[in-house]
C-alpha positions, 0 to 999 in steps of 0.5 A: 500500499502507498502512503495515503496523502492526507489533507487538512482544513479548518471549516472556514477554509473547506471548499463547498464541494469537499465539505459536502464529501466529508459530510456525506461520507459521516452520514453514509457510515454512521447514520445510514450503514449503522442504521443510527439516526442522530444529529451528525451536524452537531455544530462542532464543525464549525468551531475555530479550533476544529480540524478535518483530516481526510484521505481522497482517491482520485478526487473521492473522499474515502476516509475522515477524522475530526479533531475538536478542542475539548475541556479537558483534552483534545478529541478525535471523532468522526473516524469514518471510512468508506466501505469499499475502502476499509482494511487499507490503513487510512483511518489509522493513517488520519488518527496518527496525523491528528496526533501528531497535529495535536503535539504533546497533549492528551487526546481523548475519543469516544470509540465504539466498543468493538474498536477498542483493540484497534485504538489501543494499537494507536496507543490509547487506553480505556479511562472509564466504563462502557456507555450507550450512545444513539444505541451503540456501545461505546467506551471512553479512552485517553491517550497521553502524550 
């Protein structure tokens, strides 16, 4: 596999077509594929400190993550990869790039429970009990610098 080219932008700098592609991928994965109706557009995408990272192939967004400033730590979320592009390492590359951009600061995630081992391979550890979010089992995880 060739190393994916990672793109990054804050909301105000995103081209309209690219923003649409990022949001479409997230809705396709989280709302449609996981059959989980929830407010995907939560208002956090537009915050000044929020960054969007993605991988695109031939002009198509195939994987994305979002980095937010949280109360106690930075947060990585909305980790999504198009069904036909999973297993290529794109999401892991994006999470690593997000961690690198955050620098020497703690990072938290609300991981879907079945992905605990995947996030552990990226340096995250469980930091609390399981919880249910939008009908899907999650757990809090944290990565120290």
